[in-house]
Backbone as CSV, one residue per row, in Angstrom:
resi,resn,N_x,N_y,N_z,CA_x,CA_y,CA_z,C_x,C_y,C_z
1,MET,-12.270,-7.092,9.044,-11.598,-7.242,7.694,-10.128,-7.188,7.902
2,SER,-9.338,-7.875,7.584,-7.739,-7.899,7.896,-7.237,-6.743,6.815
3,PRO,-6.310,-6.203,7.196,-5.750,-5.078,6.385,-5.384,-5.494,5.020
4,LEU,-4.864,-6.908,4.906,-4.526,-7.326,3.697,-5.853,-7.438,2.607
5,ARG,-6.823,-7.892,3.248,-8.069,-8.243,2.475,-8.696,-6.894,2.355
6,LEU,-8.475,-5.946,3.163,-8.899,-4.422,3.016,-8.208,-3.876,1.740
7,LEU,-6.834,-3.924,1.748,-6.280,-3.498,0.524,-6.368,-4.234,-0.812
8,ARG,-6.849,-5.414,-0.743,-7.286,-6.190,-1.981,-8.581,-5.622,-2.353
9,HIS,-9.484,-5.453,-1.334,-10.725,-4.771,-1.799,-10.713,-3.590,-2.158
10,LEU,-9.872,-2.641,-1.607,-9.952,-1.144,-2.033,-9.051,-1.062,-3.300
11,CYS,-7.867,-1.881,-3.500,-7.090,-1.453,-4.746,-6.388,-2.954,-5.060
12,PRO,-7.101,-3.833,-5.691,-6.591,-4.998,-5.965,-5.044,-5.052,-6.733
13,SER,-5.001,-4.159,-7.524,-3.704,-4.008,-8.267,-2.568,-3.675,-7.343
14,SER,-2.810,-2.713,-6.500,-1.847,-2.248,-5.680,-1.376,-3.303,-4.558
15,ALA,-2.467,-4.034,-4.067,-2.031,-5.035,-3.257,-1.450,-6.339,-3.887
16,ALA,-1.682,-6.562,-5.135,-0.831,-7.540,-5.796,0.607,-7.138,-6.108
17,ARG,0.676,-5.822,-6.437,1.815,-5.297,-6.719,2.702,-5.206,-5.431
18,ALA,2.124,-4.919,-4.176,2.943,-4.783,-3.114,3.386,-6.076,-2.564
19,MET,2.346,-7.055,-2.733,2.904,-8.358,-2.248,4.102,-9.086,-3.141
20,SER,3.777,-8.981,-4.260,4.714,-9.517,-5.396,6.154,-8.783,-5.007
21,ALA,6.308,-7.485,-5.052,7.428,-6.783,-4.912,8.050,-7.231,-3.478
22,ALA,7.309,-7.391,-2.553,7.764,-7.735,-1.194,8.286,-9.145,-1.147
23,ALA,7.740,-9.964,-1.820,7.905,-11.615,-1.935,9.275,-11.613,-2.840
24,GLY,9.384,-10.948,-4.016,10.593,-11.013,-4.823,11.891,-10.447,-3.902
25,ALA,11.811,-9.280,-3.259,12.753,-8.778,-2.399,13.262,-9.789,-1.217
26,ALA,12.281,-10.427,-0.819,12.555,-11.420,0.381,13.469,-12.601,-0.424
27,ALA,13.011,-12.863,-1.662,13.680,-14.049,-2.178,15.159,-13.748,-2.847
28,GLY,15.639,-12.492,-2.586,17.031,-12.200,-3.274,16.751,-11.299,-4.662
29,ALA,15.789,-11.127,-4.991,15.475,-10.608,-6.512,15.868,-9.111,-6.310
30,ASP,15.855,-8.494,-7.504,16.049,-6.967,-7.438,15.099,-6.330,-6.504
31,LEU,15.556,-5.215,-5.661,14.835,-4.544,-4.917,14.042,-3.568,-5.591
32,SER,12.986,-3.166,-4.902,11.780,-2.357,-5.475,11.320,-1.386,-4.446
33,VAL,10.821,-0.370,-4.880,10.191,0.672,-3.867,8.649,0.581,-4.123
34,VAL,7.656,0.336,-3.397,6.330,0.214,-3.774,5.505,1.507,-3.138
35,TYR,4.818,2.141,-3.881,3.886,3.051,-3.166,2.506,2.645,-3.484
36,VAL,1.981,2.754,-2.223,0.391,2.360,-2.015,-0.197,3.512,-1.211
37,THR,-1.508,3.649,-1.682,-2.343,4.716,-0.956,-3.300,3.879,-0.318
38,ALA,-3.581,4.475,0.943,-4.683,4.060,1.877,-5.754,5.236,2.117
39,PRO,-7.004,4.950,2.261,-7.992,5.866,2.430,-7.914,6.653,3.710
40,SER,-7.113,6.079,4.626,-6.987,6.889,5.758,-5.689,6.546,6.858
41,ASP,-5.431,7.319,7.672,-4.187,7.085,8.468,-4.412,5.566,9.319
42,GLU,-5.610,5.422,9.742,-5.802,4.120,10.487,-5.550,2.897,9.620
43,VAL,-5.898,2.953,8.232,-5.883,1.990,7.385,-4.333,1.715,6.890
44,ALA,-3.560,2.796,6.871,-2.124,2.848,6.558,-1.493,2.183,7.733
45,ARG,-1.692,2.562,8.883,-1.001,1.883,9.916,-1.237,0.289,10.134
46,ARG,-2.560,0.050,9.850,-2.839,-1.521,9.831,-2.090,-2.090,8.779
47,LEU,-2.094,-1.641,7.514,-1.350,-2.072,6.549,0.277,-2.475,6.803
48,ALA,0.857,-1.145,7.342,2.249,-1.260,7.697,2.522,-2.300,8.648
49,ALA,1.697,-2.303,9.575,1.980,-3.567,10.583,1.749,-4.838,10.057
50,LEU,0.791,-5.103,9.211,0.642,-6.258,8.474,1.922,-6.706,7.795
51,LEU,2.412,-5.653,7.032,3.633,-5.933,6.012,4.811,-5.975,7.018
52,VAL,5.206,-5.529,7.773,6.256,-5.460,8.724,6.331,-6.524,9.788
53,GLN,5.249,-6.601,10.577,5.319,-7.517,11.736,4.585,-8.828,11.515
54,GLU,3.407,-8.900,10.922,2.564,-10.075,10.778,3.202,-10.990,9.585
55,ARG,3.279,-10.320,8.537,3.867,-11.047,7.350,5.300,-11.109,7.121
56,ARG,6.092,-10.097,7.794,7.679,-9.991,7.475,7.818,-9.650,6.132
57,LEU,7.129,-9.047,5.396,7.290,-8.754,3.857,8.044,-7.438,3.740
58,ALA,8.176,-6.628,4.763,8.977,-5.269,4.687,9.614,-5.137,5.959
59,ALA,11.009,-4.620,5.873,11.719,-4.238,7.105,11.268,-2.823,7.486
60,CYS,10.515,-2.159,6.711,10.201,-0.782,7.141,9.178,-0.318,6.075
61,VAL,8.055,0.540,6.971,7.146,1.275,5.890,6.978,2.596,6.229
62,ASN,7.190,3.492,5.242,7.065,4.914,5.611,5.734,5.280,5.275
63,ILE,4.921,6.113,6.320,3.718,6.424,6.152,3.816,7.803,5.919
64,VAL,3.022,8.556,4.770,3.077,10.095,4.584,1.704,10.486,4.569
65,PRO,1.297,11.253,5.652,-0.235,11.583,5.752,-0.393,12.600,4.545
66,ALA,-1.764,12.673,4.505,-2.345,14.172,3.745,-1.739,14.166,2.310
67,VAL,-1.798,13.155,1.545,-1.591,13.403,-0.064,-2.914,13.425,-0.643
68,THR,-2.907,14.109,-1.731,-4.290,13.935,-2.601,-3.996,13.377,-3.918
69,SER,-4.795,12.291,-4.151,-4.726,11.560,-5.302,-5.715,12.185,-6.421
70,VAL,-5.394,12.438,-7.624,-6.182,12.951,-8.495,-6.268,11.930,-9.789
71,TYR,-7.507,11.233,-10.079,-7.565,10.184,-10.936,-8.998,10.518,-11.829
72,GLU,-9.025,9.851,-12.796,-10.329,9.729,-13.476,-11.132,8.422,-13.255
73,TRP,-12.243,8.410,-12.946,-12.931,7.136,-12.817,-14.444,7.499,-13.369
74,GLU,-14.875,6.403,-14.049,-16.055,6.674,-14.822,-16.393,7.912,-15.524
75,GLY,-15.376,8.403,-16.000,-15.522,9.678,-16.987,-15.498,10.949,-16.105
76,GLU,-15.127,10.715,-14.789,-15.056,12.009,-14.063,-13.844,12.105,-13.204
77,VAL,-13.286,13.414,-13.188,-12.040,13.289,-12.344,-12.419,13.722,-10.876
78,HIS,-11.670,12.764,-10.035,-11.760,12.935,-8.679,-10.536,13.381,-7.907
79,HIS,-10.658,13.998,-6.669,-9.687,14.399,-5.861,-9.946,13.731,-4.485
80,ASP,-9.070,12.932,-4.103,-9.197,12.168,-2.961,-8.223,12.447,-1.890
81,ASN,-8.472,12.842,-0.681,-7.447,12.772,0.483,-7.052,11.346,0.891
82,GLU,-5.735,10.995,0.777,-5.451,9.733,1.092,-4.083,9.755,2.049
83,THR,-3.546,8.754,2.282,-2.374,8.444,3.101,-1.537,7.683,2.239
84,LEU,-0.159,8.118,2.160,0.567,7.164,1.261,1.468,6.353,2.085
85,LEU,1.652,5.063,1.534,2.760,4.132,2.272,3.729,3.871,1.045
86,ILE,5.021,4.134,1.561,6.354,3.876,0.840,6.923,2.650,1.399
87,ILE,6.912,1.668,0.519,7.651,0.310,1.119,8.787,0.137,0.321
88,PRO,9.973,0.518,1.079,11.156,0.167,0.396,11.806,-1.212,0.454
């Protein structure tokens, strides 16, 4: 599965925001910073490569390992270890 499809599968709203912000910045719109979490360092690196090299939607992606996301899902609070991508 491609990194973009993986991101769309794991978090469709994050994928849409990331692609929209990157496309807007490329078209000369106001600049944005997008934060996207990935389930692992490997997935984060694949997504970063896709955005920088393959799609040329970002000039740089910062990868921050070992973040903990706390969220409610189906009435329960979850704590997940993830990797953060910062796309300026």
